[in-house]
C-alpha positions in Angstrom: 0.0 0.0 0.0 1.4 3.5 -0.8 2.0 5.7 2.2 -0.4 8.5 2.8 0.4 11.4 0.4 -1.5 14.0 2.4 -2.6 14.0 6.0 -5.7 16.1 6.5 -5.8 18.3 9.7 -8.2 17.1 12.4 -10.8 19.9 12.2 -10.7 20.1 8.4 -11.3 16.4 8.2 -14.4 16.7 10.4 -15.7 19.7 8.5 -15.3 17.7 5.2 -17.3 14.8 6.6 -20.1 16.8 8.3 -20.8 18.8 5.1 -22.2 15.5 3.7 -24.3 14.7 6.8 -27.9 15.8 7.2 -30.0 15.4 10.3 -32.3 12.3 10.1 -34.5 13.0 13.1 -37.6 10.8 12.4 -39.3 11.8 15.8 -40.8 9.3 18.1 -42.9 10.1 21.2 -41.7 8.6 24.5 -42.4 9.1 28.2 -40.6 12.0 29.6 -39.3 9.8 32.5 -37.6 7.7 29.8 -36.1 10.6 27.9 -32.8 10.9 29.8 -30.0 11.4 27.3 -32.3 11.6 24.3 -32.4 14.6 21.9 -35.5 16.7 21.4 -37.0 16.5 18.0 -38.7 19.9 18.2 -39.3 22.9 20.4 -41.0 22.4 23.8 -43.2 25.3 25.1 -44.6 25.7 28.5 -48.4 25.1 28.8 -48.5 27.1 32.1 -46.6 29.8 33.9 -44.1 28.7 36.5 -44.6 29.2 39.3 -48.3 29.3 38.7 -48.9 31.6 41.7 -46.7 34.1 43.7 -44.8 32.3 46.4 -42.7 32.9 49.5 -39.1 31.8 49.4 -38.7 31.7 53.2 -40.5 30.8 56.4 -41.8 34.1 57.9 -44.6 36.6 57.7 -46.4 37.9 54.6 -46.6 41.7 54.8 -47.0 44.9 53.0 -43.5 46.2 52.6 -44.6 49.8 53.4 -45.7 48.7 56.9 -42.0 47.7 57.7 -40.3 50.8 56.5 -38.0 52.2 59.3 -38.3 49.0 61.4 -35.2 48.0 63.4 -34.3 46.0 66.5 -34.4 49.2 68.5 -37.6 50.4 67.0 -39.6 47.5 65.6 -42.8 47.7 63.7 -45.8 46.0 65.2 -48.3 44.1 62.9 -51.4 42.1 63.7 -51.3 38.4 62.7 -54.5 37.7 60.9 -53.9 34.1 59.8 -51.6 31.4 58.6 -51.2 30.3 54.9 -51.5 26.6 54.8 -49.4 24.7 52.3 -51.1 23.3 49.2 -54.0 25.8 49.3 -55.1 29.4 48.9 -54.4 31.8 51.8 -58.1 32.3 52.6 -57.5 35.9 53.8 -55.9 39.1 52.6 -53.4 41.4 54.2 -54.6 44.9 55.0 -52.6 47.8 56.2 -50.9 47.0 59.6 -51.5 43.2 59.2 -49.3 40.2 58.6 -49.8 36.5 57.9 -47.7 33.5 58.9 -46.4 31.8 55.8 -44.0 28.9 55.0 -41.5 28.4 52.2 -43.4 27.8 48.9 -46.7 29.1 50.3 -49.0 31.2 48.2 -48.9 34.9 48.9 -52.1 36.7 49.8 -53.2 39.2 47.1 -52.2 42.4 48.8 -48.9 41.0 50.2 -45.8 42.3 48.4 -43.0 41.0 50.6 -42.1 38.4 53.3 -40.1 39.0 56.5 -37.9 36.1 57.5 -39.0 34.5 60.7 -35.5 35.1 62.2 -36.2 38.8 61.9 -39.4 38.7 63.9 -40.6 38.2 67.4 -44.1 37.3 68.5 -45.8 39.3 71.2 -48.8 37.5 72.7 -51.0 35.5 70.3 -51.7 37.9 67.4 -49.0 40.5 67.4 -45.5 40.2 65.7 -42.6 42.5 66.0 -40.8 43.2 62.7 -37.1 43.8 63.5 -35.9 44.8 60.0 -37.5 46.5 57.0 -38.1 44.6 53.8 -38.3 45.9 50.2 -41.1 45.2 47.8 -40.6 41.7 46.3 -38.1 40.6 49.0 -38.2 36.9 49.8 -40.9 36.3 47.1 -41.2 34.8 43.6 -43.7 36.3 41.2 -46.1 34.2 39.1 -44.3 33.3 35.9 -40.9 34.5 37.1 -39.3 31.2 36.0 -41.3 30.5 32.9 -44.3 32.2 31.2 -47.1 30.3 29.6 -46.2 29.7 25.9 -42.5 30.3 26.4 -40.0 28.0 24.7 -38.4 26.0 27.5 -36.3 23.5 25.5 -34.9 24.1 22.0 -34.9 21.5 19.2 -31.7 19.5 19.3 -31.2 19.6 23.0 -30.0 16.6 24.9 -32.3 15.8 27.9 -30.6 16.0 31.3 -32.0 15.2 34.7 -32.9 18.9 35.2 -35.0 18.9 32.0 -36.9 15.9 33.1 -37.7 17.6 36.4 -38.7 20.8 34.7 -41.0 19.0 32.2 -42.6 17.1 35.1 -43.3 20.4 36.8 -45.1 21.6 33.7 -47.1 18.4 33.5 -45.4 17.4 30.2 -45.4 13.6 30.5 -44.5 12.8 26.9 -41.9 14.1 24.6 -40.9 14.0 20.9 -37.3 12.9 20.5 -35.1 12.0 17.6 -34.9 8.4 16.6 -31.6 6.8 17.5 -29.4 6.4 14.5 -28.3 2.8 13.9 -24.6 2.4 13.7 -23.2 -0.9 12.3 -19.8 -2.2 13.4 -17.7 -4.6 11.5 -14.4 -5.9 13.0 -11.7 -7.3 10.7 -8.4 -9.0 11.2 -7.2 -12.6 10.9 -5.9 -12.4 14.5 -9.1 -11.0 16.1 -11.5 -13.3 17.9 -14.6 -12.7 20.0 -14.3 -11.7 23.6 -15.8 -15.1 24.6 -13.1 -17.0 22.7 -10.3 -18.9 24.4 -7.1 -17.3 23.2 -4.6 -19.2 21.1 -1.0 -17.9 20.4 -1.1 -15.0 18.1 -4.8 -14.1 18.7 -6.3 -11.1 20.4 -9.9 -10.6 21.7 -12.1 -8.0 19.9 -12.0 -4.9 22.1 -13.2 -2.3 19.5 -16.7 -3.7 19.0 -17.4 -3.4 22.8 -15.7 0.0 23.3 -17.4 1.5 20.2 -20.8 0.1 21.1 -20.7 1.7 24.5 -19.5 5.0 23.1 -22.3 4.9 20.5 -25.0 4.1 23.0 -23.8 6.9 25.3 -23.9 9.4 22.5 -27.4 8.5 21.6 -27.1 5.9 18.8 -28.1 2.3 18.6 -25.5 -0.4 17.8 -25.7 -3.3 15.4 -22.6 -5.6 15.5 -22.0 -7.7 12.5 -19.1 -9.8 13.9 -15.5 -10.4 13.0 -14.3 -11.0 9.4 -10.9 -12.0 8.0 -8.9 -9.7 5.7 -10.7 -11.0 2.6 -12.1 -8.5 0.1 -15.1 -10.5 -1.1 -16.3 -11.4 2.5 -15.8 -7.8 3.7 -17.5 -6.2 0.7 -20.5 -8.5 1.0 -21.1 -7.9 4.7 -20.3 -4.1 4.4 -23.0 -3.7 1.7 -25.5 -5.6 3.8 -24.7 -3.5 6.9 -24.8 -0.2 5.0 -28.3 -1.1 3.7 -29.5 -1.8 7.3 -27.8 1.0 9.2 -27.4 4.8 9.1 -23.7 4.8 9.8 -21.1 2.0 9.2 -17.8 1.6 11.1 -15.1 -0.8 10.0 -12.2 -1.4 12.3 -9.3 -2.5 10.2 -6.5 -4.9 11.0 -3.1 -3.5 11.9 -1.3 -4.2 8.6 -1.0 -1.7 5.7 -2.6 -4.2 3.4 -5.6 -4.5 5.7 -6.0 -0.7 5.6 -5.8 -0.7 1.9 -8.4 -3.5 1.8 -10.8 -1.4 3.9 -10.5 1.7 1.6 -11.1 -0.4 -1.5 -14.2 -2.0 0.1 -15.5 1.4 1.1 -15.1 2.8 -2.4 -17.2 -0.1 -3.7 -20.1 0.8 -1.5 -21.3 4.0 -3.3 -20.4 7.5 -4.2 -18.6 9.7 -3.5 -16.7 7.1 -1.5 -13.6 8.0 0.5 -13.3 11.7 1.3 -10.3 11.6 3.7 -7.7 8.8 3.9 -5.2 9.8 6.6 -5.6 12.4 9.4 -2.8 14.4 10.9 -3.3 13.0 14.3 -1.6 10.5 16.6 -2.9 8.0 17.4 -5.2 7.4 14.5 -3.3 8.5 11.3 -4.8 5.8 9.0 -8.4 6.9 9.6 -10.7 6.7 6.6 -13.7 9.1 6.4 -16.2 8.3 3.6 -19.8 8.9 2.4 -21.4 6.2 0.3 -24.8 6.9 -1.1 -25.6 9.5 1.6 -24.5 7.3 4.5 -21.3 7.8 6.5 -18.7 5.1 6.5 -15.7 5.4 8.7 -12.6 3.1 8.7 -11.1 3.1 12.1 -7.6 1.9 13.1 -7.5 -1.5 14.6 -5.5 -0.5 17.7 -8.1 0.0 20.5 -6.8 3.4 21.8 -6.5 4.7 18.3 -10.0 3.6 17.5 -11.5 5.1 20.6 -9.8 8.5 20.2 -10.8 8.7 16.5 -14.3 7.7 17.3 -14.5 10.5 19.8 -13.4 13.0 17.1 -15.5 11.7 14.2 -18.1 9.1 15.1 -19.6 11.1 18.0 -20.1 14.3 15.9 -21.8 12.3 13.1 -24.2 10.7 15.5 -24.9 14.1 17.0 -25.6 15.7 13.7 -28.0 12.9 12.7 -29.8 13.5 16.0 -30.2 17.2 15.1 -27.9 18.5 17.9 -27.2 22.1 17.2 -23.4 22.1 17.6 -22.2 18.6 16.8 -18.6 17.8 17.9 -18.3 20.6 20.5 -16.3 19.2 23.5 -15.5 20.8 26.8 -11.8 21.6 27.1 -9.8 23.2 29.9 -6.3 24.2 30.7 -4.1 22.3 33.1 -0.4 22.4 34.1 1.7 19.5 32.9 3.4 17.5 35.7 6.3 16.1 33.6 7.9 16.6 30.2 5.9 15.2 27.3 8.0 14.3 24.2 6.5 14.5 20.7 7.5 14.7 17.1 6.6 17.8 15.2 4.2 17.5 12.2 1.3 15.6 13.8 -1.3 16.6 16.4 -0.8 14.2 19.3 -3.5 13.2 21.9 -2.0 11.6 24.9 -3.9 9.8 27.7 -3.7 11.7 31.0 -4.9 11.9 34.6 -6.3 15.2 35.6 -6.0 16.2 39.2 -6.7 19.2 41.4 -9.4 21.8 41.6 -10.2 25.0 39.7 -8.6 27.3 39.0 -5.4 25.3 39.0 -5.6 21.8 37.5 -2.6 19.5 37.1 -2.4 16.8 34.5 0.0 13.8 34.3 0.6 12.0 31.0 0.0 8.2 30.9 2.8 6.9 28.6 1.7 3.9 26.6 1.4 2.5 23.1 -1.8 2.7 21.0 -2.8 -1.0 21.5 -2.9 -0.8 25.3 -6.5 -0.3 26.2 -5.9 0.0 30.0 -4.0 3.2 29.4 -7.5 4.6 28.7 -9.0 2.8 31.6 -6.5 4.7 33.9 -7.1 8.0 32.1 -9.8 10.6 32.7 -8.6 13.0 29.9 -6.6 13.4 26.7 -3.7 15.9 26.5 -3.4 17.8 23.2 0.1 18.3 21.7 -0.1 20.8 18.9 1.2 19.6 15.5 4.1 22.2 15.5 5.4 21.2 18.9 8.4 19.0 19.4 7.2 18.3 23.0 5.8 20.0 26.0 7.7 21.0 29.1 6.9 20.3 32.7 4.9 23.1 34.2 3.6 24.2 30.8 -0.1 24.9 30.5 -1.7 22.4 28.1 -5.1 21.9 26.5 -7.1 18.9 28.0 -10.1 17.1 26.7 -12.1 15.4 29.4 -13.1 11.8 29.0 -16.4 11.0 30.7 
């Protein structure tokens, strides 16, 4: 196989691929309680205002703020207590000038009440008089009706991934069902004469299939659905047949190639046989993962991943995840949270390629420390020990101890 003539920069390769990908949402309606991690297929608007009534944010006394002006510990204001607001119901009384009502956190404010005095700033005198030991302003310790959300307001945008807080918010609004994007189906084909299933008893020269399981978990976490087609030898006819079948049945196809140059060449030839335009990028300026193949065959994405488990995982994070996100309709596919951390030791590198090195992030903001985990690209437990990847820019010949580096978190 000829060596790669041109290595495409990492972001350019992603942009080239994503320009050929269109959202394929196909909404389905599911229970809101089952929607964790799913992506909204459309806009969600509130049917009611939240809160639906004005409420107290503290335990204390509902008052007219004007009746407390000038109040202090040395010169308290005296108000008549005319009732108690019971939780879960309407007050049943109003507050007139010179009056107050006992209220609890979350209780509904009487109509003429415009502030609440915290109970800690009061003192009872007899059975129906309360001393106010500090003045309150209009609106203090209260929440207005609709202060959180107004009826008809958009509360969740299309293409939003549902988190626990969204589920709680939707439950508060009484929205018990939700339209979400259908999960894209991602087919996985493993190749290599030396690769056997995880259940297989190893013989000399064999390795268990790691990539199918790692990629399946990553796909499921991203919001896709996995269909594994098994392990196939480095044979063109067999690989072309199963790839054509998988592409017909799936939205995206991943092929993890064997380690040899001939296996990578075989993968690219098979991919080009699946449809046009075929291979868009063959070789990315990244380590690990240089022999990556990015392709589109008859409007479906096909990605050839390196066989080494660490390489396959890193590349899947950069290219497979954004493809799934775009198919789901996520507004900014491929955006990852990155931060700066101080390197704990020298990190050697060769200029010319962007390196991503497994690392262990430690410390707390604002000063993070990160220690590289030195290993080769076929050692999966280097990733098990890691919680981040350290970026080495392509023009760097290494990074020095104490230098601030860019870190990509691994969840």
